[in-house]
Each structure stands twice: as structure tokens, then as C-alpha cells.
C-alpha positions in Angstrom: 107.7 85.3 114.4 106.4 87.8 116.9 108.4 87.8 120.1 108.5 90.3 123.0 112.2 90.8 123.6 115.0 93.3 123.8 115.8 94.8 120.4 119.5 95.5 119.7 120.7 98.8 118.4 122.4 99.3 115.0 123.1 96.2 112.9 126.8 95.2 113.0 128.7 95.0 109.8 130.5 91.8 109.0 133.6 91.2 106.9 132.1 88.5 104.8 133.5 88.0 101.3 130.9 87.5 98.6 131.5 85.2 95.7 130.7 85.3 92.0 129.8 88.4 90.1 126.2 88.4 88.8 124.3 89.3 91.9 121.7 92.0 92.5 122.3 93.4 96.0 119.6 94.1 98.6 119.9 97.3 100.4 117.9 98.9 103.1 117.7 102.5 103.8 116.8 103.6 107.3 114.5 106.4 108.0 113.8 108.2 111.3 110.4 109.4 112.4 109.0 110.9 115.6 105.7 111.2 117.5 102.9 113.4 118.7 104.0 116.8 119.9 107.8 116.2 120.2 110.0 119.0 119.0 112.6 118.8 116.2 116.1 119.6 117.3 116.9 122.7 115.2 120.6 121.9 114.8 119.8 118.6 113.2 117.8 119.9 110.3 118.4 123.6 110.0 120.5 123.4 106.8 118.2 120.9 105.1 115.6 121.5 102.4 112.2 120.2 103.4 109.3 119.0 101.3 105.8 117.8 101.9 103.8 114.9 100.4 100.2 114.1 101.2 97.1 112.1 100.5 93.7 112.7 102.0 94.7 110.7 105.0 98.5 111.1 105.4 100.8 114.1 105.5 104.6 113.5 105.4 107.4 116.1 105.7 110.9 114.9 104.5 114.2 116.6 104.4 117.3 116.4 102.1 120.3 116.7 104.3 123.8 117.1 102.8 124.9 113.6 103.9 121.6 111.8 104.8 117.8 112.3 104.3 115.2 112.5 107.1 111.5 112.1 107.7 110.7 115.0 109.9 107.0 114.4 110.7 104.0 112.2 109.9 100.4 113.4 110.5 96.8 113.0 109.6 95.8 116.3 108.0 94.4 118.5 110.8 95.2 115.8 113.4 98.0 114.6 115.6 101.6 114.9 114.4 104.4 112.4 115.0 107.9 113.9 115.0 111.3 112.5 114.5 114.3 112.5 116.8 117.0 111.6 114.2 117.9 111.6 110.5 118.1 108.6 108.3 121.0 106.1 108.5 122.3 105.0 105.1 124.7 102.0 104.8 128.2 102.9 105.9 130.3 100.6 103.8 130.5 98.3 100.8 132.8 95.6 99.6 134.8 95.7 96.3 137.2 92.9 95.3 137.0 91.4 98.8 137.9 94.7 100.6 135.4 96.8 102.6 135.4 100.5 101.9 133.7 103.3 103.9 130.9 105.1 102.1 130.7 108.9 102.2 127.3 110.0 100.9 126.8 113.4 99.4 123.5 114.9 98.2 123.7 115.6 94.5 120.1 116.5 93.5 116.4 116.6 94.6 113.2 116.2 92.6 109.9 116.7 94.2 106.2 117.7 94.0 103.2 117.1 96.2 103.1 113.4 95.3 106.8 112.5 94.9 110.1 113.2 96.5 113.4 111.8 95.3 116.7 112.6 96.8 119.9 111.5 95.0 123.1 110.8 97.0 126.4 109.6 95.6 129.6 108.2 96.9 132.8 108.6 94.8 134.8 105.6 96.1 133.4 103.1 95.5 131.2 104.9 93.0 127.6 104.1 93.9 124.4 106.2 93.7 121.4 106.1 96.0 117.9 107.2 95.2 115.8 107.8 98.4 112.2 108.0 97.2 108.7 108.6 98.5 105.6 108.4 96.4 101.9 109.0 97.0 100.4 106.6 94.4 96.8 107.1 95.3 94.7 110.1 96.5 93.9 108.2 99.7 95.9 106.1 102.2 99.6 105.7 102.9 102.7 106.9 101.1 105.2 104.5 99.7 109.0 104.5 100.2 111.8 102.6 98.5 115.6 103.0 98.0 117.5 102.1 94.9 121.3 101.6 94.8 123.1 101.8 91.5 126.6 100.3 91.1 128.5 102.7 88.8 131.7 100.7 89.2 133.0 98.2 86.6 133.1 95.4 89.1 130.5 93.9 91.5 129.8 95.7 94.8 128.7 93.8 97.9 126.3 95.5 100.3 125.5 94.7 103.9 122.0 94.8 105.4 120.1 98.1 105.5 116.5 98.4 106.6 113.9 99.6 104.2 112.7 102.0 106.9 113.5 102.9 110.5 112.1 105.4 112.9 112.6 107.1 116.2 109.5 109.1 117.2 109.6 111.6 120.1 107.0 110.8 122.8 105.6 113.5 125.1 105.5 112.4 128.8 102.6 110.2 129.7 101.8 109.1 126.2 99.6 106.0 126.3 100.0 103.8 123.2 98.7 100.5 121.8 100.3 98.2 119.3 98.5 95.9 116.9 99.7 93.1 114.7 98.1 90.2 112.8 99.2 86.5 112.6 99.1 84.7 109.3 96.3 82.0 109.1 98.9 79.4 107.9 98.1 75.8 108.7 95.5 76.8 111.3 94.7 80.2 112.8 96.4 80.9 116.1 94.5 81.2 119.4 94.9 85.0 119.4 95.3 85.9 115.7 94.7 89.6 116.1 97.0 91.1 118.8 96.4 94.4 120.6 98.9 95.2 123.3 99.7 98.2 125.5 103.1 99.7 124.8 104.7 100.4 128.2 108.3 101.5 128.9 110.9 98.9 127.8 108.4 97.3 125.4 110.2 95.4 122.7 108.6 93.3 119.8 109.6 91.9 116.5 107.5 90.1 113.9 108.8 88.0 111.0 107.3 86.9 107.6 108.6 84.7 104.9 107.6 83.0 101.6 106.2 80.0 103.6 105.0 80.2 107.2 105.9 76.9 108.9 103.7 75.3 111.5 104.8 76.0 115.1 103.6 77.2 118.5 101.5 80.4 118.5 104.3 82.4 120.1 106.6 81.8 117.1 104.0 82.2 114.3 104.7 84.5 111.3 102.8 87.8 111.0 101.3 89.6 108.0 104.2 92.1 107.5 102.3 95.1 108.9 101.9 96.8 112.3 99.9 99.7 113.8 100.5 102.0 116.7 97.7 104.2 118.1 97.2 106.6 121.0 95.0 105.3 123.8 93.4 108.7 124.1 90.8 110.8 122.3 90.1 109.9 118.7 92.8 107.2 118.9 95.2 108.8 116.3 98.1 106.7 115.1 100.2 105.3 112.2 100.7 102.0 110.5 103.4 100.6 108.3 103.6 97.5 106.0 106.1 95.8 103.7 105.1 95.1 100.1 107.3 92.0 99.8 106.9 88.2 100.0 110.4 87.4 101.0 112.0 87.0 104.4 111.1 90.3 106.2 111.2 91.6 109.8 109.4 94.4 111.7 110.6 95.6 115.1 109.3 98.1 117.7 110.8 99.3 120.9 109.8 101.9 123.6 112.2 103.6 126.0 111.0 106.5 128.1 110.2 109.3 125.5 111.3 107.4 122.4 109.4 104.9 120.2 111.7 103.4 117.7 111.8 100.5 115.2 112.6 99.2 111.8 111.3 97.1 109.0 112.6 95.5 105.8 114.6 92.4 105.0 115.2 90.0 107.8 118.8 90.2 109.1 118.7 86.8 110.7 120.4 84.5 110.3 123.4 86.6 109.5 125.8 87.9 108.5 123.8 89.3 105.6 125.4 90.2 102.3 124.1 90.8 98.7 125.7 91.7 95.4 125.1 94.5 92.8 126.6 93.7 89.4 128.4 96.3 87.4 125.9 98.8 86.0 123.1 97.1 88.0 120.9 98.2 90.8 119.2 97.0 93.9 115.9 98.2 95.3 114.8 97.7 98.8 111.4 96.1 99.5 108.9 98.9 99.3 107.2 100.0 102.5 104.1 102.1 103.0 103.5 104.5 105.8 100.2 106.0 106.8 98.5 108.0 109.5 94.9 107.9 110.8 92.5 109.1 113.4 89.5 107.1 114.8 91.2 103.9 115.9 92.2 100.7 114.1 88.9 100.2 112.4 89.2 103.5 110.6 92.8 102.7 109.8 91.7 99.3 108.3 89.1 101.0 106.0 91.7 103.5 104.8 94.3 100.8 104.1 91.9 98.3 102.4 90.7 101.1 100.0 94.3 101.9 99.3 95.3 98.3 98.6 92.4 97.9 96.2 93.4 101.1 94.3 97.2 100.8 94.4 98.1 97.1 94.6 95.3 94.9 93.2 95.1 94.3 89.5 92.9 97.1 87.9 91.7 94.7 85.1 90.5 92.2 87.7 88.8 94.9 89.8 87.0 96.2 86.6 85.1 92.9 86.5 81.9 93.3 88.5 81.8 89.5 89.1 85.0 89.7 91.3 85.2 88.0 93.7 83.9 84.8 92.1 82.0 81.8 93.5 84.0 78.7 92.9 83.7 74.9 93.3 87.1 73.1 94.0 87.6 69.4 93.2 89.6 68.8 96.4 86.4 67.4 97.9 87.4 64.3 95.9 91.1 64.7 96.8 93.7 62.9 94.7 90.9 60.6 93.5 89.6 63.2 91.0 89.2 61.9 87.4 87.5 62.9 84.2 84.1 61.4 85.0 84.0 63.0 88.5 85.1 66.4 87.1 82.4 66.4 84.4 79.8 65.6 87.0 81.0 68.3 89.3 81.0 70.8 86.4 77.4 70.1 85.7 76.4 70.5 89.3 78.5 73.6 89.7 76.7 75.3 86.8 73.3 74.3 88.2 74.1 75.8 91.6 74.9 79.2 90.0 78.6 79.0 90.8 81.1 80.7 88.4 84.3 78.7 88.2 85.3 75.0 88.4 88.7 74.7 90.0 90.6 71.4 89.3 92.9 70.8 92.3 95.7 68.4 92.7 95.5 64.8 91.3 95.3 65.6 87.6 99.0 65.4 86.7 101.4 62.5 85.7 103.7 63.1 88.7 105.4 65.7 90.8 107.4 68.0 88.5 105.7 66.4 85.5 102.9 68.9 85.0 101.2 67.1 82.1 97.8 65.5 82.2 97.6 61.9 83.6 96.1 60.0 80.6 94.6 57.3 82.8 92.6 59.8 84.8 91.9 62.3 82.0 92.0 60.4 78.7 90.7 63.4 76.7 93.1 65.9 78.3 92.4 68.9 80.4 91.6 71.2 77.5 88.4 69.1 77.0 87.5 69.6 80.6 88.1 73.3 80.3 86.0 73.5 77.2 83.1 71.7 78.9 83.3 74.2 81.8 83.2 77.1 79.3 80.2 75.6 77.5 78.5 75.5 80.9 79.1 79.2 81.5 82.0 78.5 84.0 85.6 79.6 84.2 88.2 76.9 84.5 91.0 77.0 87.1 93.9 74.6 87.7 96.2 73.7 90.7 99.9 73.5 90.0 102.9 73.4 92.4 105.1 74.5 89.5 108.5 74.9 91.2 108.6 71.3 92.5 110.8 68.7 90.9 110.4 64.9 91.2 111.7 61.7 89.7 109.5 61.3 86.5 111.7 60.9 83.4 109.1 61.6 80.7 109.7 64.5 78.3 109.0 67.8 79.9 109.3 66.7 83.5 111.5 68.3 86.1 113.7 65.4 87.1 115.9 65.9 90.2 118.5 63.5 88.8 118.9 65.3 85.4 122.3 67.1 85.7 121.0 70.3 84.0 117.9 70.5 86.2 119.7 69.5 89.3 121.8 72.7 89.0 118.6 74.8 89.2 117.4 73.2 92.4 117.9 74.3 96.0 119.6 71.1 97.0 120.7 67.6 95.9 119.0 64.4 96.9 120.1 60.8 97.3 119.5 58.3 94.5 116.8 56.7 96.6 114.8 59.9 97.3 111.1 59.9 96.3 108.7 62.8 96.2 105.5 63.0 98.2 102.0 63.0 96.5 102.4 66.6 95.3 105.7 67.9 96.8 109.2 67.4 95.7 112.5 69.5 95.7 112.1 73.2 95.1 113.6 74.9 92.1 115.4 78.2 92.9 113.6 80.5 90.5 116.1 83.3 91.4 118.6 81.4 89.2 118.1 82.6 85.6 118.0 79.2 83.8 115.4 77.8 86.2 113.4 81.0 85.9 113.4 80.7 82.1 112.1 77.1 82.3 109.3 78.3 84.6 108.3 81.1 82.2 108.0 78.6 79.4 106.2 76.0 81.5 103.7 78.5 82.9 102.9 79.8 79.5 102.4 76.2 78.3 100.1 75.3 81.2 97.9 78.3 80.6 97.7 78.0 76.8 97.5 74.2 76.5 94.9 73.8 79.1 92.7 76.8 78.2 93.0 78.2 81.8 91.1 81.1 83.2 92.8 80.8 86.6 96.1 79.4 87.8 96.7 78.4 91.4 100.1 78.0 92.9 100.5 75.9 96.0 103.2 74.5 98.3 106.7 75.8 99.0 106.8 77.8 95.8 109.4 80.5 96.5 112.6 79.2 98.1 113.9 80.9 101.3 117.0 78.8 101.5 119.4 77.2 99.0 122.6 75.1 99.2 124.1 76.4 95.9 127.1 78.7 95.6 126.7 79.4 91.9 123.3 81.0 91.9 122.8 84.8 91.9 122.3 85.0 95.7 125.1 85.4 98.2 127.2 82.3 99.0 125.6 79.8 101.4 129.0 78.1 102.0 129.8 77.3 105.6 128.2 75.6 108.6 124.7 76.0 109.8 122.6 75.0 106.7 119.3 73.9 108.1 117.3 70.8 107.2 115.4 70.3 104.0 113.3 71.6 102.5 113.8 75.2 103.9 117.7 75.1 104.3 117.9 78.2 106.4 121.4 79.7 106.6 123.2 83.1 106.4 122.2 83.5 102.8 118.5 82.7 103.3 117.3 86.3 103.1 119.2 86.9 99.9 117.9 83.6 98.4 114.4 84.7 99.1 115.0 88.2 97.8 116.1 87.0 94.4 113.5 84.2 94.2 110.6 86.6 95.1 111.8 89.2 92.5 111.7 86.4 89.9 108.3 85.2 91.1 107.0 88.7 90.6 108.6 89.0 87.1 107.0 85.6 86.1 103.6 86.6 87.2 103.8 90.0 85.6 104.7 88.2 82.4 101.7 85.9 82.7 99.4 88.9 83.1 100.9 90.6 80.0 100.6 87.5 77.9 97.2 86.2 79.1 94.7 89.0 79.5 92.0 88.2 82.0 93.9 85.3 83.6 93.2 85.1 87.4 96.0 84.1 89.8 95.5 82.4 93.1 98.1 82.2 95.9 97.6 79.2 98.1 100.9 78.0 99.5 99.2 75.3 101.6 96.7 77.9 102.8 97.6 81.3 104.4 101.4 80.8 104.4 102.3 83.7 102.0 99.6 86.3 102.8 101.2 89.6 102.3 101.1 92.9 100.3 103.5 91.7 97.7 101.3 88.7 97.0 98.3 91.1 96.8 100.1 93.1 94.1 100.9 90.1 92.0 97.9 87.7 92.4 94.2 88.2 92.5 93.2 86.4 95.6 94.8 84.3 98.4 93.8 81.3 100.5 94.0 82.6 104.1 94.2 79.3 106.1 94.8 75.6 105.5 91.9 74.7 107.9 88.5 74.9 106.3 86.0 74.3 109.1 83.5 77.2 109.9 85.4 78.5 113.0 88.8 78.5 111.3 87.4 80.3 108.3 85.8 83.0 110.4 89.0 83.4 112.5 91.3 83.7 109.6 88.9 86.1 107.9 88.6 88.2 111.1 92.4 88.5 111.3 93.4 89.1 107.7 90.5 91.5 106.9 92.0 94.1 109.3 94.6 94.9 106.6 93.6 93.3 103.3 90.5 93.7 101.1 87.9 91.1 101.8 87.3 90.4 98.1 90.8 88.8 97.8 90.6 86.7 101.0 89.6 83.2 100.1 88.0 80.7 102.4 87.7 77.1 101.4 84.4 75.6 102.7 85.0 71.9 103.5 82.4 69.2 104.1 80.7 70.0 107.4 78.6 67.5 109.4 75.4 69.6 109.2 72.7 68.4 111.5 70.1 70.7 109.9 69.8 73.2 107.0 70.6 76.0 109.5 74.0 74.2 110.2 74.5 73.8 106.5 74.0 77.5 105.8 76.1 78.4 108.8 79.0 76.6 107.2 78.5 78.2 103.8 78.2 81.7 105.3 81.4 81.2 107.3 83.2 81.2 104.0 81.1 83.8 102.2 82.4 87.0 103.8 85.1 87.4 101.1 86.1 85.1 98.2 84.2 81.9 98.6 85.4 78.5 97.3 83.3 75.4 98.0 85.8 72.5 98.6 83.2 69.7 98.5 81.7 67.4 96.0 78.3 69.1 95.7 76.9 66.2 93.8 76.5 64.5 97.1 74.2 67.2 98.6 70.5 66.5 99.1 67.9 68.2 96.9 67.1 70.4 99.8 70.7 71.4 100.3 71.0 72.1 96.6 68.1 74.5 96.6 69.2 76.2 99.8 72.8 76.6 98.5 71.5 77.9 95.1 69.5 80.6 96.9 72.5 81.5 99.1 74.8 81.8 96.1 72.3 84.0 94.3 72.1 86.3 97.4 75.9 86.4 97.4 76.1 87.5 93.7 73.3 90.1 93.8 73.5 91.5 97.3 76.6 90.5 99.2 79.3 90.8 96.5 78.8 94.5 95.9 79.3 95.2 99.6 82.3 92.9 99.8 83.9 94.8 96.9 83.0 98.4 97.9 81.8 98.6 101.4 83.6 99.6 104.6 84.2 96.7 107.0 83.7 96.7 110.7 84.6 94.0 113.2 81.6 94.5 115.6 82.3 91.6 117.9 85.4 90.0 119.5 87.3 87.4 117.5 85.2 84.2 116.9 85.7 81.5 119.5 83.0 79.0 118.4 81.2 79.5 121.7 80.0 83.0 121.8 78.2 85.1 119.1 80.4 86.9 116.5 79.7 89.2 113.6 81.1 91.5 111.0 79.4 94.5 109.3 79.8 95.8 105.8 78.5 99.3 105.1 78.8 101.4 101.9 78.0 105.0 103.0 77.7 106.4 99.5 74.8 103.9 98.8 73.4 103.8 102.3 73.5 100.0 102.2 75.1 97.3 104.3 74.8 93.9 105.8 75.6 92.2 109.1 76.9 88.6 109.1 75.9 87.2 112.5 76.9 83.8 113.8 75.7 82.0 117.0 78.3 79.6 118.5 77.6 76.7 120.8 76.4 78.9 123.7 72.9 78.7 125.1 72.4 82.5 124.5 69.5 82.7 122.0 69.9 86.5 121.3 72.7 88.9 121.1 73.2 92.6 120.7 75.7 94.1 118.2 76.6 97.7 118.1 76.8 98.9 114.5 79.3 101.4 113.1 79.6 103.8 110.2 75.9 104.9 110.0 74.6 108.4 109.8 73.1 109.1 113.3 70.0 111.1 112.1 69.1 108.8 109.2 66.5 106.1 109.4 67.4 102.6 108.2 65.3 99.6 107.3 66.7 96.3 108.6 65.7 93.1 106.7 66.5 89.7 108.2 67.2 87.1 105.5 66.2 84.0 107.5 63.7 85.5 110.0 61.7 88.2 108.2 59.4 88.6 111.2 62.3 90.4 112.9 62.4 93.2 110.2 62.4 96.6 111.7 63.3 100.3 111.2 65.7 102.3 113.4 67.8 105.4 113.4 71.5 105.2 112.9 72.1 106.7 116.4 70.0 104.0 118.0 71.8 101.2 116.1 75.2 102.5 117.1 74.4 103.4 120.7 71.8 100.8 121.7 72.6 98.1 119.1 71.0 95.6 116.9 69.5 92.5 118.5 69.7 89.2 116.5 67.9 86.1 117.7 68.6 82.5 116.6 66.9 79.5 118.1 69.6 77.0 117.2 73.3 76.8 118.0 75.8 76.8 115.1 73.5 78.9 113.0 73.7 82.3 111.3 71.7 85.3 110.0 72.2 88.0 107.4 70.7 91.4 108.3 70.6 93.8 105.4 70.7 97.5 106.1 69.1 100.1 103.7 68.9 103.8 104.3 65.3 105.2 104.0 64.8 108.1 101.6 
């Protein structure tokens, strides 16, 4: 949750005894960094060996000190440099057999080149080894950092909290800075969504993210685990950082006089935090990425999105030129879906030129009983999948696969089965009943439960001939009442209410569960080539970089009206590739064809899923939608995949005009998505970005070709593009093509 508040200094250490042996600990190394033209104190680093890593956008200088490593500087090549005030802080003690021991770290070796730096530190008693590592995985974008702790003892070692990364940049006098962060879309996009705030003296902020963003007031909403700081002067140089993890994480930022400090990694609250490393085992902190830029937040966004596409998204998926797909989802029929309706929707989906039929909730026997309901689908789901395939469509399926219910048929997860009960996050009363598609969450961090999930996921994909698997609901636990699972003990007061059960062990619960979630989905990809994976989590509640690395696309909000879709897209597209950002397009009370197309286009700027029963559309709507979908596949999708993205208006409010621009400079092609809200303003001017000033461009208006024109890039960027629409709640596509 983002809050402006005082940030405490170093995390306290707690004498909390861990229980049980088999636990992978979570550690967090802290790293210091500094800003703009601040000077390094020579005595801090004089005896250290320094090394440089770089990409086309980011240059990093690190140092291997005798007792702790350091990040000395961060820069954009040829641009501003941010310099550190302090070395890294490694964890200071660990627990063995119930007793805390101080850790004395000694540098033992270094390994480095222009793309990697690895510094090894060891402590003799207890015997643990730490690998402090940076890696430039792609030729562009940020550089990644992680810390691995190995337990070389013959007994478990408990570790207190350590941030994945921390920094303390030196600020020259009078440095004006801005801070940017993004809310998750969650149940409904917040009123602000994209936050840009001046960083004055005594500024303090923290943002939290977890495996499931709960509903709440805007002031307490979860953030996408990322933040950006830029100078308010000149070319707006700055830096950004993000966490590649879907568990309970926190980012913090603080300014005092000439210092800008902060940290990120696993969330220390509620504490005290503890995690365990088994003998011979290891623990790796959530990976963070750190990047520098010039040219403001829009330039930073284009750098980061290219990097996420190259370094995190599935290469096999990106190799498919039909990604992102056009999809019809059966939730337009809700839980009333059945075989007859599904077959009718498949036929209509194929006729519209869509590419996948997605069967949502309502097909199964019961919660936790993920087998086909024979009353609704007497011929089984494989027959439905085969019909979709014969129609030229892929077939996808909704499953909330970690939820247990009360069905007692063979194969069901029954909360009252003693074996299964031990896998769950909590016990329930004998009278307990599940909701329509939610039950009690299985703790997939527990090995027996994870093994069941691996078998069940493989069965679901194979038996039902799936091309896509969607996961929904509260999939990855962030709280658990068990004391015999691999996470730290949750014993003691303060266990929060179901289903989330927040307590001192919650961060460790989510750490183990998220690692298992990643392992399970990596296994699915290995065993089922070409399988697509969607992250839903009740829409926008687990949108993060770890999810991006382990699924192919994500629902970005659980509200599907045109304004909510555009708001959620505006926010998330600052940091994540548009191709993976899914908007569900719900039934909209269109008063005209222009209103109908407005609703479609509000969900077509990234991955588009139609969440309606299209068989109810009129013949005119069918033909209009078919043309819109053909335009998406032939002209919009290549730009969504490969173009730079610019937010050329304020965030949508439903009243004023709003727009986004795609432009692919190597092809000289682009498009403007323009939307008129409810205002009486019939025309609006948008200032384009990313064009070549001296080049001439042809502008073609999809709906109003009489407005077609030619203009130089300099004119379009300085004087703007005027779009006119006679009707409120309508839209236009303006295609941009460079003249030879």
C-alpha cells in the first residue's frame, strides 16, 4: 500500500526461534547507491576492487570490499551519474539451534566481465556463503541483482530479513526530483492510478505488493512493485527499480537534505520476520532490476517495456506473430454456460475472426473438483476443445486450481479429507461451504500439496486438450495457519481473518508459495510446448514482473467497462509490455455503432478479450466487429508488439478526450487511439511523440477518411494532431505512415 510516512532506519533483529528443519530461508542483501554529482568518500572504497557492467541504457560500477560489497555509481552512458554514500549492509546474524550468532563476512573471490559481476563472501561460524551478483541479461535496459545464501552447516540456519536492495544516493544542493509509482488495477482502477509527486525534504513513501491485492481505499491500494525517480531539470534523467517477484514485497523511498535513500525486497511487516535454510540448501532473494535513463518517464517506459519483452516474457510465445490473440470469453453467460451455448459461441467466434474461445467458470463439478460437470457438458470438455480446433480456434480454460471444497468424488480436493486438510492454509468447521468458485486455499509451498497440483495441472491440460490455462482467485497463499509447512512458524497471536490469515510468517508463506508457483508453471511450459498461461486473480490483483516472467498475459482489472479498461491500461502500460495487458470487454449499452466501437477499442490497445455472448449482437454489430478485429490483426497488433508507446494525454476520466500513441521508428509506422468522453468538445489536439522532425507523414483516419492529411514530424510534435468526433463516447484510429 502506498503511504507517505516516516521511514524507519535499519530493520531490528528479533530473537525468534524457528521451528522444524526443512525450510528455505529468504534473505535480502542491501545495496547502497548515490545520486547526480555527489562525490564518493575515498576512505570508504579506496581498498576495494571496482568493476563496471553496462547495457545500452545503464552503466553500473560496483565494488568488492573486504567485508561488504558496494554499488558506487549508476548512470546513463554519457549522461547524469548517481553516486553512493555508503557500502552495502549484509545480514549481521543468523540462528543455529535456537541461538543467534553474529556473522563476520569475508570476501573470498570475485568473478566478473562486462555483463556479470559475482562477489563471494563467507562466514566461518556459522558456516554460510553469500553470492552477491549483478547480471546484464539483455543488451538494452536495466541490470538485475540477486543474492544467494548457502548453508554449509549440517543443521538448519535461520535468517532474519534483509532487503534485496537498498540505496543512499548523494544529492547536490537544490536538486529537484519527481517520484513516480503505479497502482494495481485490482478490483477497479483507483482515482489516480499513475502517481507523480515532487520529492521535497523529509519526503517518505512506501509501496506494498502481494500475491492478491485486496479491495480498499485508494490510499491503501497495492502498487505494481516498481518505482521511478527523475530530475525535474533538463533532459529529466533518472533511474527506476522493480522487483521480479509475486510475493509480499515492499519498496521505500526517503529524502533528507542531501540524501535520497530507500530499499526494496520482501515485506518486513508484519514482523518479526524469519526464514530457514536447510543443511546444504540455499536461499535467493527476489531479483531486482535497476536502470537509468534520460528523456523523462516516457523514455524510461519504452526502455523498460523492451527489456521485459526480451528478458522476461516467454521467447516461444513472442516468436508467434499472432501474439497477442483476439479472444472470446464465455463469462458473458456467467455460471450458466453449457455445451449448447459454448458450441454456439465457438461458431460465432470463428465467424468474427477471433482466434481463441476461452471457457470461463461454470464448467466444473464443484469447487476443488476440477472435472467436467456431466449435466452441463455431457460429451466432456475435450469434445468442446476439438470443435474449437476444427473451427480454427485455440481453446482456453478457467481453473482456480488451488481452491478446495466439499465435493467427495474421486479426484476432488475435499477440505475434510485428513490428508488434504494438512495441505491447506487453515481448517474449517464441519458446516463450512464454498462459494460458487472459491474455497479454502491450498498452500502450494508445502511439498505434498505442490506435488498434487503438478499432477492436476498436467491432467487438466492433457485431458481437456488445452491451448491456454487461466488461473484465477486467491491462488498463491500469503498467510497460513500451519506450523508443519516449510515456511516459518505462524504460532502465536495475531493471525488475521480468513482467507488471507496475515501474521508474522505471512511473507515467508508467500515466499515459499510463489517459488512453488513458478516451479509449477515452468514445468507446464516444459511439458506442454505452446501452452499459453493467463494470470487473472480476480483481475489485476497479481500484476507484477514475476508474473510476467511465468505467464503470457495478465488481466489488469476486474472492472470491464470502457473507462476502467482505459484507466487500467494507461497505468500498467507505463511499465509492462502492452501485448501482455489483457482487457476484458464486457457488454456495453451502446446507443449507436460509434458507441459499440468505442467499447471495443477501449479494450483493443493490448491483449483483447471479448467477455460477451457475441451471438446476441445484431448483424450490423457483427459486421462492424469483424472489420475491427481484422484491423487489429493486420495493422494494430504489429504496433502493439513492437512499437514504442506514448501516453499523449492525461489519464482517462470519462469526460475529457484521452489518447495513446504507438510508433515503430524502424518502420516509420504508428497509430493514435483517440477517445472522446462525455464532454461537449467536438475536437481535440494531441501532441505526438517519437517522430522524425524533418520527415513527412501521411495520416489516415480509420472512421473519417475525409480528415486524411500529410504533415511533417516537427509540426505534429509541436503544433499537434487535431481529431474531431461528432458524438460523445466515440473513438478514432489515426494511422501514421512515413512518406518515402
